[in-house]
Structures are given as C-alpha cells and as structure tokens.
C-alpha positions as CSV (number, residue, x, y, z in Angstrom):
1,M,0.0,0.0,0.0
2,D,1.3,3.5,-1.0
3,Q,2.2,5.8,1.8
4,N,3.3,9.5,2.1
5,I,6.9,10.3,2.3
6,N,9.1,13.3,3.1
7,I,11.9,14.1,0.6
8,T,14.6,16.5,-0.1
9,L,15.1,17.8,-3.7
10,K,18.3,19.1,-5.2
11,V,17.1,20.8,-8.4
12,W,19.2,22.5,-11.0
13,R,18.2,26.1,-11.5
14,Q,19.4,28.1,-14.5
15,R,17.7,31.2,-15.7
16,G,18.9,30.9,-19.3
17,P,21.4,29.3,-21.7
18,K,24.2,31.9,-21.1
19,E,23.5,32.1,-17.3
20,K,25.5,30.3,-14.6
21,G,23.3,27.6,-13.0
22,A,23.3,26.0,-9.5
23,F,21.5,23.5,-7.4
24,E,18.8,24.7,-5.0
25,T,17.4,22.6,-2.2
26,Y,13.7,22.1,-1.4
27,K,11.8,20.1,1.2
28,L,8.6,18.3,0.3
29,N,6.5,16.7,3.0
30,N,3.6,14.1,2.7
31,V,4.3,13.3,-1.0
32,S,2.2,10.4,-2.1
33,Q,4.2,7.4,-3.3
34,G,1.4,6.8,-5.7
35,S,2.0,10.1,-7.5
36,S,4.2,10.2,-10.6
37,F,7.5,12.2,-10.6
38,L,6.0,15.0,-12.7
39,E,3.1,15.2,-10.4
40,M,5.5,15.6,-7.5
41,L,7.2,18.4,-9.4
42,D,3.7,20.0,-9.9
43,V,3.3,20.0,-6.1
44,L,6.8,21.6,-5.8
45,N,5.9,24.3,-8.2
46,E,2.6,25.0,-6.4
47,Q,4.5,25.4,-3.2
48,L,7.1,27.8,-4.8
49,V,4.3,29.9,-6.3
50,N,2.6,30.1,-3.0
51,Q,5.8,31.3,-1.5
52,G,6.2,34.0,-4.3
53,K,9.1,32.2,-5.8
54,E,9.8,31.2,-9.5
55,P,8.5,27.7,-10.4
56,V,10.9,25.2,-11.8
57,A,10.8,24.9,-15.6
58,F,10.6,21.5,-17.0
59,D,9.3,19.8,-20.1
60,H,6.2,17.6,-20.3
61,D,3.4,16.8,-22.7
62,C,1.6,13.5,-23.0
63,R,2.5,12.1,-19.6
64,E,1.9,8.6,-21.1
65,G,5.4,7.6,-22.1
66,I,4.9,8.4,-25.7
67,C,6.4,11.8,-26.6
68,G,9.7,11.7,-24.7
69,M,9.6,15.3,-23.6
70,C,9.8,14.6,-19.9
71,S,13.6,14.4,-20.1
72,L,15.1,14.5,-16.6
73,Y,18.3,13.3,-15.2
74,I,17.4,11.8,-11.7
75,N,19.9,10.5,-9.2
76,G,22.4,9.9,-12.0
77,H,20.0,8.1,-14.4
78,P,18.2,9.5,-17.4
79,H,14.5,9.2,-16.5
80,G,15.4,8.0,-13.0
81,P,16.2,4.7,-11.3
82,D,13.4,2.6,-12.8
83,S,14.1,0.7,-16.1
84,A,12.2,1.0,-19.4
85,V,10.2,4.0,-18.3
86,T,10.1,7.7,-19.1
87,T,10.2,10.3,-16.3
88,C,6.3,10.7,-16.4
89,Q,6.0,6.9,-15.8
90,L,8.3,7.0,-12.8
91,H,6.5,6.9,-9.5
92,M,7.5,8.1,-6.1
93,R,7.2,4.6,-4.6
94,K,10.7,4.1,-6.1
95,F,12.0,6.4,-3.4
96,E,12.3,5.9,0.3
97,D,11.0,8.2,3.1
98,G,13.7,10.9,3.8
99,A,15.4,10.4,0.4
100,T,17.4,13.1,-1.2
101,I,16.7,13.3,-5.0
102,T,19.0,15.1,-7.4
103,V,17.3,16.4,-10.5
104,E,19.2,17.8,-13.5
105,P,18.6,18.5,-17.3
106,W,20.3,16.4,-19.9
107,R,24.1,17.0,-20.0
108,S,25.1,16.9,-23.6
109,A,26.8,19.4,-26.0
110,G,24.0,18.7,-28.4
111,F,21.3,19.7,-25.9
112,P,22.0,23.2,-24.5
113,V,20.0,24.2,-21.5
114,I,17.1,26.6,-22.1
115,R,16.0,27.2,-18.5
116,D,16.3,25.1,-15.4
117,L,15.5,21.5,-16.4
118,M,14.5,22.3,-20.0
119,V,17.0,21.6,-22.9
120,D,16.9,22.3,-26.6
121,R,16.4,19.0,-28.3
122,Y,15.8,20.4,-31.7
123,A,19.1,18.8,-32.7
124,Y,17.4,15.5,-33.1
125,D,14.8,17.0,-35.4
126,K,17.6,18.4,-37.5
127,I,19.2,14.9,-37.8
128,I,15.7,13.5,-38.9
129,Q,15.4,16.3,-41.4
130,A,18.9,15.5,-42.8
131,G,17.5,11.9,-43.4
132,G,15.1,13.4,-45.9
133,F,12.2,11.7,-47.7
134,V,11.3,8.3,-48.7
135,S,10.5,7.5,-52.3
136,I,7.1,5.9,-52.4
137,N,4.1,6.1,-54.8
138,T,1.1,7.9,-53.2
139,G,-2.5,7.4,-53.9
140,G,-4.9,4.8,-52.7
141,V,-4.1,2.7,-49.6
142,P,-2.2,-0.4,-50.8
143,D,-3.0,-3.9,-49.6
144,A,-1.2,-4.9,-46.4
145,N,0.6,-7.7,-48.2
146,A,1.3,-5.8,-51.4
147,I,5.1,-5.7,-50.6
148,P,6.3,-8.9,-49.0
149,I,8.3,-8.4,-45.9
150,S,9.7,-11.2,-43.7
151,K,8.3,-11.2,-40.2
152,K,11.8,-10.9,-38.7
153,D,12.6,-7.7,-40.6
154,A,9.2,-6.3,-39.9
155,D,9.6,-7.1,-36.1
156,L,13.1,-5.5,-36.1
157,A,11.9,-2.4,-38.0
158,M,9.0,-1.9,-35.5
159,D,11.4,-2.4,-32.6
160,A,13.6,0.4,-34.0
161,A,10.7,2.6,-34.7
162,A,9.7,2.4,-31.0
163,C,12.4,5.1,-30.4
164,I,10.7,8.3,-29.2
165,G,13.8,10.6,-29.6
166,C,13.8,11.6,-25.9
167,G,17.7,12.0,-25.8
168,A,18.3,9.7,-22.9
169,C,20.9,7.7,-25.0
170,A,23.0,10.9,-25.5
171,A,22.5,12.0,-21.9
172,A,23.7,8.5,-20.6
173,C,26.7,8.3,-22.9
174,K,30.1,9.6,-21.5
175,N,30.8,10.9,-25.0
176,G,27.4,12.5,-25.6
177,S,26.8,10.2,-28.6
178,A,23.5,10.1,-30.5
179,M,24.4,6.9,-32.2
180,L,21.6,4.8,-30.7
181,F,19.0,7.4,-31.8
182,V,20.4,7.8,-35.3
183,S,20.8,4.1,-35.7
184,A,17.2,3.4,-34.7
185,K,15.9,5.9,-37.2
186,V,18.2,4.5,-40.0
187,S,17.3,0.9,-39.1
188,Q,13.5,1.3,-39.2
189,L,13.8,2.2,-42.9
190,A,17.0,0.2,-43.9
191,L,15.1,-3.0,-42.9
192,L,12.2,-2.3,-45.2
193,P,12.0,-2.2,-49.0
194,Q,10.5,1.3,-49.0
195,G,13.7,2.6,-47.4
196,K,16.2,1.1,-49.8
197,I,16.1,3.8,-52.4
198,E,17.6,6.6,-50.3
199,A,19.5,4.3,-48.0
200,A,23.0,5.3,-48.8
201,R,22.3,9.0,-48.9
202,R,20.3,8.8,-45.7
203,A,23.0,7.1,-43.6
204,K,25.7,9.5,-44.7
205,A,23.5,12.6,-44.3
206,M,22.3,11.8,-40.8
207,I,25.7,10.8,-39.5
208,A,27.2,14.0,-40.9
209,K,24.5,16.1,-39.3
210,M,25.0,14.3,-35.9
211,D,28.7,15.2,-36.0
212,E,28.0,18.8,-37.0
213,L,25.7,19.3,-34.1
214,G,28.4,18.3,-31.6
215,F,27.4,14.9,-30.5
216,G,30.3,12.6,-29.6
217,N,31.5,9.3,-30.9
218,C,30.2,5.8,-29.8
219,T,32.7,3.7,-27.8
220,N,30.3,0.8,-27.1
221,T,29.8,1.3,-23.3
222,R,26.2,0.2,-23.8
223,A,25.0,2.9,-21.3
224,C,22.6,4.1,-24.0
225,E,20.9,0.7,-24.3
226,A,20.8,0.3,-20.5
227,E,19.1,3.7,-20.0
228,C,16.7,3.8,-23.1
229,P,13.1,3.9,-21.9
230,K,12.1,1.9,-25.0
231,E,15.0,-0.6,-24.8
232,I,16.4,0.1,-28.2
233,S,19.1,-2.5,-28.9
234,I,22.6,-1.5,-29.8
235,S,22.5,-4.0,-32.7
236,N,21.0,-1.1,-34.6
237,I,24.3,0.7,-34.2
238,A,26.1,-2.2,-35.9
239,R,23.5,-2.0,-38.7
240,L,24.1,1.8,-39.0
241,N,27.9,1.2,-39.2
242,R,27.3,-1.4,-42.1
243,E,25.0,1.0,-43.9
244,Y,27.4,3.9,-43.6
245,I,30.5,1.9,-44.7
246,S,28.5,0.5,-47.7
247,A,27.4,3.9,-48.7
248,K,31.0,5.4,-48.5
249,L,32.3,2.4,-50.5
250,S,29.7,3.0,-53.2
251,D,30.7,6.7,-53.7
C-alpha cells in the first residue's frame, strides 16, 4: 500500500542558456508514493508559487510515455532509477522516506539548457530532417501484403521505430553520442523495401549532421541501451555502421 513520504530535492536552476546555474534545495512533505515524478514536481511548483518564488521549468506533454519530452536526469540516471520508463512513468514509490533526490537537465553538448530542467532537443529534429524523404508512390491505400516483408525484418523495424527521440541515450553516454537514436531511425527504414532507395544518402547525411551538431562518438559502453526507456538495442548501431560503410564504398 502506497504511503506518504518526506523528501529533499536538489534541483538544477538556470535562468537561461548563457547564465550560470546551480542546485537549489527544497523540502517536500507528505508526498504520495502513488504520484508520478512529474506530479511531485507540480506539487513543488505549487509550493514555490505560493511562496512567491519562481516555479521550476521542466518539459512535459503527453505524460503517457509516448512523446519523450519529460527528459530529466534523476539521481544519476536518465528518466530516473526505474528501467524501461520515461520520467512521467516513474512513480514516487521508487524512493524511500527521507530520500534526497537530485534532478538535472540532460548533460550533452547537443542539448543546450534553455532554462532550469529544459533543454533544446531540436538537434534530433535536424538529424531527422537530414535523413530526408522516402520515395514511395502515393494514392490509394495499398493492400497490407502488397510488398512482401519477412516477419523477422518487420519485427526489427518496428522495434527500432519504437524510439521516441527523448535523448536519454546521448545523456547517458560519457561521450554524448547520439548513435543509438540515429541508428534506430536509420534501421527502421533500412530494414524495409520502402527505405532502400535513399538508404546510402540517408546514412551519410544523418551521421554528418550528428557530427556537425556536436554529438560525440560511440565507444560501445552500452550505457545508451541500458538507459533507453524503449529498450532500443545497440544491434542497430552495428547496422548503421554497415549502412554507412557500404554507402561510402559506393561513392
């Protein structure tokens, strides 16, 4: 049965991208263990507003583990100590009474801080844009089995497509690498016939854009895979490397 707990929060506060930030400490009493982490932050902000103080800025949208906007670094883990969940799916029952919880924004060169716990994740959108279009005839809806695809490839493509682009992989990586994200987006198309036409251009363009935006290199520590809320496999990184080498050799 869920109970109420008292916690201490150490929250990163930063007024803007060019401002110097620092941790501020807050006490919260009688926090329901049945509440989500974001609901707990809502309670904190209500307390701060009632005290005439600035509320903590943090990102959120669907609160259903779909959009990936709730990107917080909690006690040294992207999205917190639970596995295979986003921050909005993390519940306070994961924390003990009297716990001190440290909350930070993503720490990556590719994700500059906007304010407090909010970061600019537009870099991922730019990488997607670099991937470009997919050549396919439009018109009426085709039959589901019009293009034969093996179940194995279809399953792998769907697993890769589960990536929500939250940025946990880059935040977890000691090098700030976005390779797991890029490889998932490349794999979901590289595995399907519809993605073959632009495959070579896509792999080269997305990796070039990733490097341009300041993300680091992959050194296979697997931290990205361990912290990914959708459990994207690093086997996609191996596939991306194959796609990239093949594209460069065909130049």
